[in-house]
DRENDO-1510 file (C-alpha; in Angstrom, 1 decimal, always signed):
<recs>
REC; n; res; u; v; w
REC; 1; MET; +117.7; +143.4; +116.9 .
REC; 2; ASN; +118.2; +146.0; +114.2 .
REC; 3; SER; +117.6; +149.4; +115.7 .
REC; 4; ALA; +117.4; +151.3; +112.5 .
REC; 5; SER; +114.6; +153.7; +112.3 .
REC; 6; ALA; +112.4; +155.4; +109.7 .
REC; 7; PRO; +110.2; +158.4; +109.8 .
REC; 8; GLY; +107.0; +157.5; +111.6 .
REC; 9; ALA; +108.3; +154.0; +112.2 .
REC; 10; THR; +106.8; +151.5; +114.6 .
REC; 11; GLN; +108.9; +149.5; +117.2 .
REC; 12; PRO; +110.8; +146.7; +115.5 .
REC; 13; SER; +108.9; +143.8; +117.2 .
REC; 14; SER; +107.3; +140.9; +115.5 .
REC; 15; GLU; +103.6; +140.1; +115.6 .
REC; 16; LEU; +104.5; +136.7; +116.9 .
REC; 17; GLU; +106.6; +137.9; +119.8 .
REC; 18; SER; +104.1; +140.5; +120.9 .
REC; 19; GLY; +101.2; +138.1; +120.6 .
REC; 20; ASN; +100.0; +135.2; +122.7 .
REC; 21; GLN; +102.4; +133.3; +125.0 .
REC; 22; ARG; +99.9; +130.5; +125.4 .
REC; 23; THR; +97.9; +128.8; +122.7 .
REC; 24; SER; +94.4; +127.3; +122.7 .
REC; 25; LYS; +94.0; +123.9; +121.2 .
REC; 26; GLY; +90.4; +124.9; +120.3 .
REC; 27; ARG; +91.6; +127.9; +118.3 .
REC; 28; ILE; +94.3; +125.8; +116.5 .
REC; 29; LEU; +91.7; +123.2; +115.5 .
REC; 30; ALA; +89.3; +125.9; +114.4 .
REC; 31; TRP; +92.1; +127.6; +112.3 .
REC; 32; ALA; +93.2; +124.3; +110.8 .
REC; 33; SER; +89.6; +123.5; +109.9 .
REC; 34; TRP; +89.7; +126.3; +107.3 .
REC; 35; ASP; +92.7; +124.5; +105.7 .
REC; 36; TRP; +90.7; +121.2; +105.7 .
REC; 37; GLY; +87.7; +122.8; +104.1 .
REC; 38; SER; +89.7; +124.8; +101.5 .
REC; 39; ALA; +90.9; +121.5; +100.0 .
REC; 40; ALA; +87.5; +121.2; +98.3 .
REC; 41; PHE; +88.3; +124.2; +96.2 .
REC; 42; ASN; +91.9; +123.3; +95.6 .
REC; 43; ALA; +91.7; +119.5; +95.0 .
REC; 44; VAL; +88.2; +119.1; +93.7 .
REC; 45; MET; +87.4; +122.2; +91.8 .
REC; 46; THR; +90.8; +123.4; +90.4 .
REC; 47; THR; +92.8; +120.2; +90.1 .
REC; 48; PHE; +91.1; +116.8; +89.8 .
REC; 49; VAL; +87.4; +117.3; +88.9 .
REC; 50; PHE; +85.8; +120.5; +87.7 .
REC; 51; THR; +88.6; +121.9; +85.6 .
REC; 52; VAL; +88.9; +118.5; +84.0 .
REC; 53; TYR; +85.2; +118.8; +83.2 .
REC; 54; LEU; +85.7; +122.3; +81.8 .
REC; 55; THR; +88.4; +121.2; +79.5 .
REC; 56; SER; +86.5; +118.2; +78.1 .
REC; 57; ASN; +85.1; +117.9; +74.5 .
REC; 58; ALA; +81.7; +119.1; +75.7 .
REC; 59; PHE; +83.0; +122.7; +75.8 .
REC; 60; GLY; +84.3; +122.8; +72.3 .
REC; 61; GLY; +87.4; +120.6; +72.4 .
REC; 62; GLU; +90.2; +120.0; +74.9 .
REC; 63; ASP; +92.7; +122.3; +73.2 .
REC; 64; GLN; +90.5; +125.3; +72.9 .
REC; 65; ALA; +88.9; +124.9; +76.4 .
REC; 66; SER; +92.3; +124.5; +78.0 .
REC; 67; ALA; +93.6; +127.6; +76.3 .
REC; 68; VAL; +90.6; +129.6; +77.5 .
REC; 69; LEU; +91.0; +128.3; +81.0 .
REC; 70; GLY; +94.7; +129.0; +81.0 .
REC; 71; GLY; +94.2; +132.6; +79.9 .
REC; 72; ALA; +91.5; +133.2; +82.5 .
REC; 73; LEU; +93.8; +131.9; +85.3 .
REC; 74; ALA; +96.7; +134.0; +84.0 .
REC; 75; VAL; +94.5; +137.1; +84.3 .
REC; 76; ALA; +93.5; +136.0; +87.8 .
REC; 77; GLY; +97.2; +135.5; +88.7 .
REC; 78; LEU; +97.9; +139.1; +87.6 .
REC; 79; ALA; +95.1; +140.4; +89.7 .
REC; 80; ILE; +96.3; +138.5; +92.7 .
REC; 81; ALA; +99.9; +139.8; +92.2 .
REC; 82; LEU; +98.8; +143.4; +92.0 .
REC; 83; LEU; +96.1; +143.4; +94.8 .
REC; 84; ALA; +97.2; +140.8; +97.4 .
REC; 85; PRO; +99.6; +143.0; +99.4 .
REC; 86; VAL; +97.2; +146.0; +99.5 .
REC; 87; THR; +94.3; +143.8; +100.6 .
REC; 88; GLY; +96.5; +142.4; +103.4 .
REC; 89; GLN; +97.7; +145.9; +104.4 .
REC; 90; ARG; +94.2; +147.3; +104.6 .
REC; 91; SER; +92.8; +144.4; +106.7 .
REC; 92; ASP; +95.8; +144.7; +109.1 .
REC; 93; ALA; +95.3; +148.5; +109.6 .
REC; 94; GLY; +91.5; +148.4; +109.9 .
REC; 95; GLY; +91.5; +145.5; +112.4 .
REC; 96; ARG; +89.4; +143.5; +109.9 .
REC; 97; ARG; +91.5; +140.4; +109.3 .
REC; 98; LYS; +88.8; +138.0; +110.4 .
REC; 99; LEU; +86.1; +140.0; +108.6 .
REC; 100; TRP; +87.9; +139.9; +105.3 .
REC; 101; LEU; +88.8; +136.2; +105.7 .
REC; 102; GLY; +85.0; +135.6; +106.1 .
REC; 103; VAL; +84.0; +137.8; +103.2 .
REC; 104; ASN; +86.5; +136.3; +100.8 .
REC; 105; THR; +85.7; +132.8; +101.9 .
REC; 106; ALA; +82.0; +133.4; +101.4 .
REC; 107; ALA; +82.8; +134.8; +97.9 .
REC; 108; VAL; +84.7; +131.6; +97.0 .
REC; 109; ALA; +81.8; +129.5; +98.3 .
REC; 110; ILE; +79.3; +131.4; +96.3 .
REC; 111; LEU; +81.3; +131.4; +93.1 .
REC; 112; THR; +81.9; +127.7; +93.5 .
REC; 113; ALA; +78.2; +127.0; +94.0 .
REC; 114; LEU; +77.4; +129.0; +90.9 .
REC; 115; CYS; +79.4; +126.5; +88.9 .
REC; 116; PHE; +76.3; +124.3; +89.1 .
REC; 117; PHE; +74.9; +126.4; +86.3 .
REC; 118; VAL; +77.8; +125.6; +83.9 .
REC; 119; PHE; +76.1; +123.1; +81.6 .
REC; 120; PRO; +78.2; +120.9; +79.3 .
REC; 121; ARG; +77.9; +123.1; +76.2 .
REC; 122; PRO; +80.4; +125.4; +74.5 .
REC; 123; GLU; +78.4; +128.6; +75.3 .
REC; 124; PHE; +78.9; +127.9; +79.0 .
REC; 125; LEU; +82.7; +127.7; +78.8 .
REC; 126; LEU; +83.3; +131.4; +79.4 .
REC; 127; LEU; +81.0; +131.3; +82.5 .
REC; 128; GLY; +82.8; +128.3; +83.9 .
REC; 129; VAL; +86.3; +129.7; +83.5 .
REC; 130; SER; +85.3; +133.1; +84.8 .
REC; 131; LEU; +83.8; +131.6; +88.0 .
REC; 132; ILE; +86.9; +129.4; +88.6 .
REC; 133; ALA; +89.3; +132.4; +87.9 .
REC; 134; LEU; +87.4; +134.7; +90.2 .
REC; 135; GLY; +87.3; +132.0; +92.8 .
REC; 136; ASN; +91.1; +131.8; +92.6 .
REC; 137; VAL; +91.4; +135.5; +93.2 .
REC; 138; PHE; +89.2; +135.5; +96.3 .
REC; 139; PHE; +90.7; +132.3; +97.5 .
REC; 140; GLU; +94.2; +133.9; +97.5 .
REC; 141; PHE; +92.8; +137.0; +99.2 .
REC; 142; ALA; +91.3; +134.8; +101.9 .
REC; 143; GLY; +94.6; +132.9; +102.1 .
REC; 144; VAL; +96.5; +136.1; +102.9 .
REC; 145; ASN; +94.4; +136.8; +105.9 .
REC; 146; TYR; +94.3; +133.1; +106.9 .
REC; 147; ASN; +98.1; +132.8; +106.8 .
REC; 148; ALA; +98.5; +136.1; +108.7 .
REC; 149; MET; +96.4; +134.6; +111.6 .
REC; 150; LEU; +99.1; +132.0; +112.2 .
REC; 151; ALA; +100.9; +134.5; +114.5 .
REC; 152; GLN; +97.6; +135.1; +116.4 .
REC; 153; ILE; +97.0; +131.4; +117.3 .
REC; 154; SER; +100.6; +130.2; +117.9 .
REC; 155; THR; +103.6; +131.2; +120.0 .
REC; 156; PRO; +107.4; +131.3; +119.2 .
REC; 157; ARG; +107.7; +127.8; +120.7 .
REC; 158; ASN; +105.1; +126.0; +118.6 .
REC; 159; ILE; +104.6; +128.0; +115.4 .
REC; 160; GLY; +106.2; +125.4; +113.3 .
REC; 161; LYS; +104.0; +122.6; +114.7 .
REC; 162; VAL; +100.9; +124.7; +114.2 .
REC; 163; SER; +101.8; +125.6; +110.6 .
REC; 164; GLY; +102.6; +121.9; +109.9 .
REC; 165; PHE; +99.3; +120.8; +111.5 .
REC; 166; GLY; +97.4; +123.2; +109.2 .
REC; 167; TRP; +99.1; +122.0; +106.1 .
REC; 168; GLY; +98.5; +118.4; +107.1 .
REC; 169; ALA; +94.8; +119.1; +107.7 .
REC; 170; GLY; +94.6; +120.5; +104.2 .
REC; 171; TYR; +96.1; +117.5; +102.6 .
REC; 172; LEU; +93.9; +115.1; +104.5 .
REC; 173; GLY; +90.8; +117.2; +103.9 .
REC; 174; GLY; +91.5; +117.0; +100.2 .
REC; 175; ILE; +91.6; +113.2; +100.4 .
REC; 176; VAL; +88.3; +112.9; +102.3 .
REC; 177; ALA; +86.6; +115.4; +99.9 .
REC; 178; LEU; +87.9; +113.5; +96.8 .
REC; 179; LEU; +86.8; +110.1; +98.2 .
REC; 180; ILE; +83.3; +111.5; +98.9 .
REC; 181; VAL; +83.1; +113.0; +95.4 .
REC; 182; LEU; +84.2; +109.8; +93.8 .
REC; 183; GLN; +81.8; +107.6; +95.8 .
REC; 184; LEU; +78.7; +110.0; +95.5 .
REC; 185; PHE; +79.1; +111.7; +92.1 .
REC; 186; VAL; +81.9; +110.5; +89.8 .
REC; 187; GLN; +81.7; +106.7; +90.3 .
REC; 188; PRO; +78.6; +106.5; +92.6 .
REC; 189; SER; +78.3; +103.5; +94.9 .
REC; 190; PHE; +74.5; +103.6; +94.8 .
REC; 191; ASP; +71.8; +105.0; +92.7 .
REC; 192; TRP; +70.5; +108.4; +93.6 .
REC; 193; PHE; +69.5; +111.6; +91.8 .
REC; 194; GLY; +73.0; +113.0; +92.2 .
REC; 195; ALA; +74.4; +110.1; +90.2 .
REC; 196; SER; +72.6; +111.2; +87.0 .
REC; 197; THR; +75.0; +112.1; +84.2 .
REC; 198; GLU; +72.2; +113.8; +82.2 .
REC; 199; ASP; +73.5; +117.3; +81.4 .
REC; 200; SER; +76.5; +116.4; +83.7 .
REC; 201; LEU; +74.3; +116.8; +86.7 .
REC; 202; ASN; +76.6; +114.7; +88.8 .
REC; 203; ILE; +79.6; +116.9; +88.1 .
REC; 204; ARG; +77.6; +120.1; +88.5 .
REC; 205; LEU; +76.5; +118.9; +91.9 .
REC; 206; VAL; +80.2; +118.4; +92.8 .
REC; 207; ALA; +80.4; +122.2; +92.7 .
REC; 208; VAL; +77.5; +122.5; +95.2 .
REC; 209; PHE; +79.1; +119.9; +97.5 .
REC; 210; SER; +82.5; +121.7; +97.3 .
REC; 211; ALA; +80.9; +125.1; +98.2 .
REC; 212; LEU; +79.1; +123.6; +101.2 .
REC; 213; TRP; +82.2; +121.7; +102.3 .
REC; 214; PHE; +84.4; +124.8; +102.2 .
REC; 215; PHE; +81.8; +127.1; +103.9 .
REC; 216; VAL; +81.0; +124.7; +106.7 .
REC; 217; PHE; +84.6; +124.0; +107.7 .
REC; 218; ALA; +85.5; +127.6; +107.4 .
REC; 219; LEU; +83.0; +128.7; +110.0 .
REC; 220; PRO; +84.9; +127.6; +113.2 .
REC; 221; VAL; +87.8; +130.0; +112.6 .
REC; 222; LEU; +85.4; +132.9; +112.3 .
REC; 223; PHE; +83.9; +132.1; +115.7 .
REC; 224; ALA; +87.0; +130.9; +117.6 .
REC; 225; VAL; +89.8; +133.4; +116.7 .
REC; 226; PRO; +89.3; +137.0; +117.9 .
REC; 227; GLU; +89.4; +139.9; +115.5 .
REC; 228; LEU; +92.7; +141.8; +115.0 .
REC; 229; PRO; +92.7; +145.0; +117.0 .
REC; 230; ARG; +92.5; +148.1; +114.9 .
REC; 231; ALA; +95.9; +149.9; +114.7 .
REC; 232; SER; +95.9; +153.0; +116.8 .
REC; 233; HIS; +97.9; +155.0; +114.3 .
REC; 234; ALA; +95.9; +153.8; +111.3 .
REC; 235; LYS; +94.5; +156.3; +108.8 .
REC; 236; ARG; +91.9; +155.7; +106.2 .
REC; 237; LEU; +93.8; +155.5; +102.9 .
REC; 238; GLY; +92.5; +155.5; +99.3 .
REC; 239; LEU; +93.6; +152.7; +97.0 .
REC; 240; LEU; +96.4; +154.7; +95.4 .
REC; 241; ALA; +97.6; +156.0; +98.7 .
REC; 242; SER; +97.8; +152.3; +99.9 .
REC; 243; TYR; +100.1; +151.5; +97.1 .
REC; 244; GLY; +102.3; +154.5; +98.0 .
REC; 245; LEU; +102.5; +153.2; +101.6 .
REC; 246; LEU; +103.2; +149.7; +100.3 .
REC; 247; ALA; +106.2; +151.0; +98.3 .
REC; 248; ARG; +107.6; +152.9; +101.3 .
REC; 249; ARG; +107.2; +149.8; +103.5 .
REC; 250; ILE; +109.0; +147.6; +101.0 .
REC; 251; LYS; +111.8; +150.1; +100.9 .
REC; 252; ALA; +111.9; +150.2; +104.7 .
REC; 253; ILE; +111.8; +146.4; +105.0 .
REC; 254; TYR; +114.8; +146.2; +102.6 .
REC; 255; ALA; +116.7; +148.8; +104.6 .
REC; 256; THR; +116.1; +147.5; +108.1 .
REC; 257; SER; +115.5; +143.7; +107.4 .
REC; 258; PRO; +116.9; +142.8; +104.0 .
REC; 259; HIS; +116.8; +139.1; +104.8 .
REC; 260; THR; +113.0; +139.3; +104.8 .
REC; 261; ILE; +113.1; +140.4; +101.2 .
REC; 262; TYR; +115.7; +137.8; +100.4 .
REC; 263; PHE; +113.5; +135.1; +101.9 .
REC; 264; LEU; +110.5; +136.3; +99.9 .
REC; 265; LEU; +112.6; +135.9; +96.7 .
REC; 266; ALA; +114.1; +132.6; +97.6 .
REC; 267; SER; +110.7; +131.1; +98.7 .
REC; 268; ALA; +109.0; +132.3; +95.5 .
REC; 269; VAL; +111.5; +130.2; +93.5 .
REC; 270; PHE; +111.4; +127.0; +95.5 .
REC; 271; ARG; +107.6; +127.2; +96.1 .
REC; 272; ASP; +107.1; +127.2; +92.3 .
REC; 273; GLY; +109.1; +124.0; +92.2 .
REC; 274; LEU; +107.1; +122.5; +95.0 .
REC; 275; ALA; +103.8; +123.4; +93.2 .
REC; 276; ALA; +105.2; +121.7; +90.0 .
REC; 277; VAL; +105.8; +118.4; +91.9 .
REC; 278; PHE; +102.0; +118.1; +92.3 .
REC; 279; THR; +101.1; +119.8; +89.1 .
REC; 280; PHE; +103.1; +117.5; +86.8 .
REC; 281; GLY; +103.4; +114.4; +89.1 .
REC; 282; GLY; +100.2; +112.8; +87.7 .
REC; 283; ILE; +101.2; +113.7; +84.1 .
REC; 284; ILE; +104.5; +112.0; +84.5 .
REC; 285; ALA; +102.9; +109.0; +86.3 .
REC; 286; ALA; +100.6; +108.4; +83.3 .
REC; 287; GLY; +102.8; +109.5; +80.4 .
REC; 288; THR; +106.2; +108.1; +81.5 .
REC; 289; PHE; +105.3; +105.2; +83.9 .
REC; 290; GLY; +102.1; +104.1; +82.2 .
REC; 291; PHE; +99.7; +104.5; +85.1 .
REC; 292; GLU; +96.0; +104.2; +84.4 .
REC; 293; LEU; +93.7; +106.9; +85.6 .
REC; 294; SER; +92.6; +104.8; +88.6 .
REC; 295; GLU; +96.3; +104.3; +89.5 .
REC; 296; VAL; +96.9; +108.0; +89.3 .
REC; 297; ILE; +94.0; +108.7; +91.7 .
REC; 298; PHE; +95.3; +106.1; +94.1 .
REC; 299; PHE; +98.8; +107.5; +94.0 .
REC; 300; ALA; +97.3; +111.0; +94.6 .
REC; 301; ILE; +95.5; +109.7; +97.7 .
REC; 302; PHE; +98.6; +108.0; +99.1 .
REC; 303; GLY; +100.7; +111.0; +98.1 .
REC; 304; ASN; +98.5; +113.4; +100.0 .
REC; 305; VAL; +98.6; +111.1; +103.1 .
REC; 306; VAL; +102.4; +111.0; +103.0 .
REC; 307; ALA; +102.5; +114.8; +102.4 .
REC; 308; ALA; +100.3; +115.4; +105.4 .
REC; 309; VAL; +102.5; +113.2; +107.6 .
REC; 310; GLY; +105.6; +115.0; +106.3 .
REC; 311; ALA; +104.0; +118.4; +107.1 .
REC; 312; VAL; +103.2; +117.4; +110.7 .
REC; 313; LEU; +106.7; +115.9; +111.3 .
REC; 314; GLY; +108.4; +118.8; +109.6 .
REC; 315; GLY; +106.4; +121.2; +111.9 .
REC; 316; LEU; +107.7; +119.4; +115.0 .
REC; 317; LEU; +111.3; +119.6; +113.6 .
REC; 318; ASP; +110.7; +123.3; +112.8 .
REC; 319; ASP; +110.3; +124.3; +116.4 .
REC; 320; ARG; +113.4; +122.3; +117.4 .
REC; 321; ILE; +115.9; +123.1; +114.7 .
REC; 322; GLY; +114.4; +126.1; +112.9 .
REC; 323; PRO; +112.5; +126.5; +109.6 .
REC; 324; LYS; +115.5; +127.2; +107.4 .
REC; 325; ARG; +117.1; +123.8; +108.2 .
REC; 326; VAL; +113.8; +122.0; +107.6 .
REC; 327; ILE; +113.4; +123.8; +104.2 .
REC; 328; ILE; +117.0; +123.0; +103.2 .
REC; 329; GLY; +116.6; +119.4; +104.3 .
REC; 330; SER; +113.3; +119.1; +102.4 .
REC; 331; LEU; +114.7; +120.6; +99.2 .
REC; 332; VAL; +117.8; +118.3; +99.3 .
REC; 333; GLY; +115.4; +115.3; +99.8 .
REC; 334; LEU; +113.3; +116.4; +96.8 .
REC; 335; LEU; +116.4; +116.7; +94.6 .
REC; 336; VAL; +117.7; +113.2; +95.6 .
REC; 337; ALA; +114.3; +111.6; +95.0 .
REC; 338; GLY; +113.8; +113.4; +91.7 .
REC; 339; SER; +117.3; +112.4; +90.6 .
REC; 340; VAL; +116.5; +108.7; +91.2 .
REC; 341; ILE; +113.3; +108.9; +89.2 .
REC; 342; LEU; +115.1; +110.7; +86.4 .
REC; 343; VAL; +118.0; +108.3; +86.2 .
REC; 344; LEU; +116.0; +105.0; +86.6 .
REC; 345; GLY; +113.0; +106.0; +84.6 .
REC; 346; ASN; +110.5; +103.3; +83.7 .
REC; 347; GLY; +113.2; +100.6; +83.3 .
REC; 348; ASP; +113.2; +97.2; +85.0 .
REC; 349; TYR; +116.2; +96.4; +87.2 .
REC; 350; THR; +117.4; +93.7; +89.5 .
REC; 351; PHE; +118.9; +94.7; +92.9 .
REC; 352; LEU; +120.5; +91.9; +95.0 .
REC; 353; GLY; +118.4; +89.4; +93.2 .
REC; 354; VAL; +115.2; +91.3; +93.7 .
REC; 355; ALA; +113.2; +92.5; +90.6 .
REC; 356; TRP; +112.5; +96.3; +90.6 .
REC; 357; ALA; +109.9; +97.5; +88.1 .
REC; 358; GLY; +109.6; +101.1; +86.8 .
REC; 359; SER; +106.2; +101.5; +88.5 .
REC; 360; THR; +108.0; +100.6; +91.8 .
REC; 361; THR; +110.5; +103.4; +91.2 .
REC; 362; PHE; +107.7; +105.9; +90.8 .
REC; 363; TRP; +105.7; +104.6; +93.8 .
REC; 364; VAL; +108.7; +104.7; +96.1 .
REC; 365; PHE; +110.5; +107.8; +95.1 .
REC; 366; GLY; +107.3; +109.6; +94.1 .
REC; 367; LEU; +106.0; +109.2; +97.6 .
REC; 368; PHE; +109.4; +110.5; +98.9 .
REC; 369; LEU; +108.8; +113.6; +96.8 .
REC; 370; CYS; +105.4; +114.0; +98.5 .
REC; 371; LEU; +107.0; +113.5; +101.9 .
REC; 372; PHE; +109.3; +116.4; +101.5 .
REC; 373; VAL; +106.9; +118.9; +99.9 .
REC; 374; GLY; +104.7; +119.2; +103.0 .
REC; 375; PRO; +107.6; +120.3; +105.4 .
REC; 376; ALA; +108.9; +122.8; +102.9 .
REC; 377; GLN; +105.5; +124.5; +102.5 .
REC; 378; ALA; +104.7; +124.5; +106.2 .
REC; 379; SER; +108.1; +125.8; +107.3 .
REC; 380; SER; +108.1; +128.5; +104.6 .
REC; 381; ARG; +104.9; +129.9; +106.1 .
REC; 382; ALA; +106.2; +129.7; +109.6 .
REC; 383; TYR; +109.5; +131.3; +108.6 .
REC; 384; LEU; +107.7; +134.4; +107.3 .
REC; 385; ALA; +105.4; +134.6; +110.2 .
REC; 386; ARG; +108.4; +134.9; +112.5 .
REC; 387; LEU; +109.6; +137.9; +110.6 .
REC; 388; ALA; +106.3; +139.8; +110.3 .
REC; 389; PRO; +106.5; +143.2; +112.0 .
REC; 390; HIS; +103.8; +143.8; +114.7 .
REC; 391; GLY; +100.4; +144.3; +113.0 .
REC; 392; GLU; +101.8; +143.8; +109.5 .
REC; 393; SER; +101.4; +140.0; +108.9 .
REC; 394; GLY; +98.6; +140.5; +106.3 .
REC; 395; GLU; +100.7; +142.9; +104.2 .
REC; 396; LEU; +103.7; +140.6; +104.4 .
REC; 397; PHE; +101.8; +137.5; +103.4 .
REC; 398; GLY; +100.3; +139.6; +100.6 .
REC; 399; LEU; +103.8; +140.1; +99.3 .
REC; 400; TYR; +104.4; +136.4; +99.8 .
REC; 401; ALA; +101.5; +135.7; +97.4 .
REC; 402; THR; +102.7; +138.4; +94.9 .
REC; 403; THR; +106.3; +137.1; +94.7 .
REC; 404; GLY; +105.0; +133.6; +94.3 .
REC; 405; ARG; +102.8; +134.6; +91.4 .
REC; 406; ALA; +105.6; +136.7; +89.8 .
REC; 407; VAL; +107.8; +133.6; +89.2 .
REC; 408; SER; +105.0; +131.0; +88.7 .
REC; 409; PHE; +106.1; +130.6; +85.0 .
REC; 410; LEU; +109.5; +129.2; +85.9 .
REC; 411; ALA; +108.8; +125.5; +86.6 .
REC; 412; PRO; +106.2; +125.1; +83.7 .
REC; 413; THR; +108.6; +126.8; +81.3 .
REC; 414; LEU; +111.6; +124.7; +82.3 .
REC; 415; PHE; +109.5; +121.5; +82.4 .
REC; 416; THR; +108.4; +122.1; +78.8 .
REC; 417; LEU; +111.9; +123.3; +77.7 .
REC; 418; SER; +113.6; +120.2; +79.1 .
REC; 419; ILE; +111.1; +117.9; +77.2 .
REC; 420; THR; +111.6; +119.9; +74.0 .
REC; 421; LEU; +115.4; +119.7; +74.2 .
REC; 422; ALA; +115.4; +116.0; +75.1 .
REC; 423; ALA; +112.9; +114.9; +72.4 .
REC; 424; PRO; +115.4; +114.7; +69.5 .
REC; 425; LEU; +118.0; +113.0; +71.7 .
REC; 426; VAL; +116.1; +110.1; +73.2 .
REC; 427; ALA; +113.8; +107.3; +72.1 .
REC; 428; PRO; +110.1; +108.1; +71.4 .
REC; 429; GLY; +108.1; +108.3; +74.6 .
REC; 430; GLU; +111.2; +109.0; +76.7 .
REC; 431; ALA; +111.3; +112.8; +76.5 .
REC; 432; GLN; +108.6; +113.5; +79.1 .
REC; 433; ARG; +110.7; +112.0; +81.8 .
REC; 434; TRP; +113.3; +114.7; +81.3 .
REC; 435; GLY; +110.8; +117.3; +82.3 .
REC; 436; ILE; +111.7; +116.3; +85.9 .
REC; 437; LEU; +115.1; +117.9; +85.2 .
REC; 438; GLY; +113.4; +121.3; +84.7 .
REC; 439; ILE; +111.6; +121.0; +88.0 .
REC; 440; MET; +114.8; +120.1; +89.8 .
REC; 441; VAL; +116.6; +123.1; +88.3 .
REC; 442; VAL; +113.9; +125.3; +89.9 .
REC; 443; LEU; +114.2; +123.6; +93.3 .
REC; 444; LEU; +118.0; +123.8; +93.1 .
REC; 445; ALA; +117.9; +127.5; +92.3 .
REC; 446; GLY; +115.6; +128.1; +95.2 .
REC; 447; LEU; +117.9; +126.2; +97.5 .
REC; 448; LEU; +121.0; +128.1; +96.4 .
REC; 449; VAL; +119.2; +131.5; +96.8 .
REC; 450; LEU; +118.0; +130.4; +100.3 .
REC; 451; LEU; +121.4; +129.3; +101.6 .
REC; 452; PRO; +122.8; +132.8; +102.4 .
REC; 453; VAL; +119.5; +134.0; +103.9 .
REC; 454; LYS; +119.6; +134.3; +107.6 .
REC; 455; SER; +117.4; +132.2; +109.9 .
REC; 456; PRO; +114.5; +134.1; +111.5 .
REC; 457; ASP; +116.3; +134.1; +114.9 .
REC; 458; GLN; +119.3; +135.8; +113.3 .
REC; 459; ALA; +117.5; +138.3; +111.2 .
REC; 460; SER; +116.1; +141.7; +112.3 .
REC; 461; ILE; +112.4; +142.5; +112.4 .
REC; 462; ALA; +111.7; +145.2; +109.8 .
REC; 463; VAL; +111.0; +148.8; +111.0 .
REC; 464; VAL; +108.1; +150.0; +108.8 .
REC; 465; PRO; +106.6; +153.5; +108.5 .
REC; 466; ALA; +103.1; +154.0; +109.9 .
REC; 467; ALA; +100.2; +154.7; +107.7 .
</recs>
């Protein structure tokens, strides 16, 4: 253990080690329920349904609406990057981690429900993108406190399994929510008032459903997990003073536990690649492999199931072999699967007398991509939780959010650049496939930056100055 000290420093112990030595299945289930519920905002509102509605012709044209939405989300990302560490720090010090998880979750639910009033007319576009952008900000703030709770409801022996279980619950919750939305609102199985498409009532009701889904499934964690004790040395700090303390703590973390900083940087890079797998997976399925919309939705459902299984299995491995090995193995698996898709493309082949179609390539190796995304995400969260100094998990996960936002341009930029460079060199319609190369470059860069980073059991816990 690193024994370096800093003025006014706390003892170099992790929140995980100084917390519970036993876990409660009820608390774990209650905690994972938040992940299950949050999928309604992630999968339904911001990925597959409501943002698709916002960027439709009803709001003034796809190009204009997409540009406005992109700009609003960029501003939201900047706000998250600037504010997330300080919000985590203040909830840690004030013993209000659960309170702020509840407040921010309620804010997301309210903003989501207000999307009901976004009618399909151009004058409502600004309202719609503002609600989604603000929802993203409060969702990330809630996520900082939620991730920080991982050390409260797990032990050093099962933290990987618990983190993987939470990620798995999120994937499965997204599937269930999407299926309900499809059956009740988008392609209703029976006639009821919520099936009406007049003024897009069915899609606007999706927002109400998503708000209720998230709020209801977020309640268990607020009742089952106890509040974080208020730090005995904590002082009330103004916002500017909080940033001053944050700067001193980052400096102290680098001085006494540099591998914590190295991991934050490495994970920021490979997490951007992981996000790109899902962001551009459907686009590649449709554009390169000719999937119809229904096929894309079916692939998304199967992909989420496989990702959930991968997250759970990866969590079990995490506790046995450590998070770094799980992440490295996952990144290598992603690079291999991505390489096969890139090389084979949508061509038809014959292997040992068996016909192999391009769609089969994407189904098989696309699902392998999904399989490896879950473990990398779950073990990344568990890795950082192991290194969080006592009482500082919220602040550290705030930095986790900030570093992720800081490099979130990498994969989209390289995806676009790869397609642009390939376009004049390949046949028409073949360039999009090469966008996979850009994503793989980001994943490879993250892997290379991660390799020299020490495993949590070999790294020191940071000694941070008190408030």
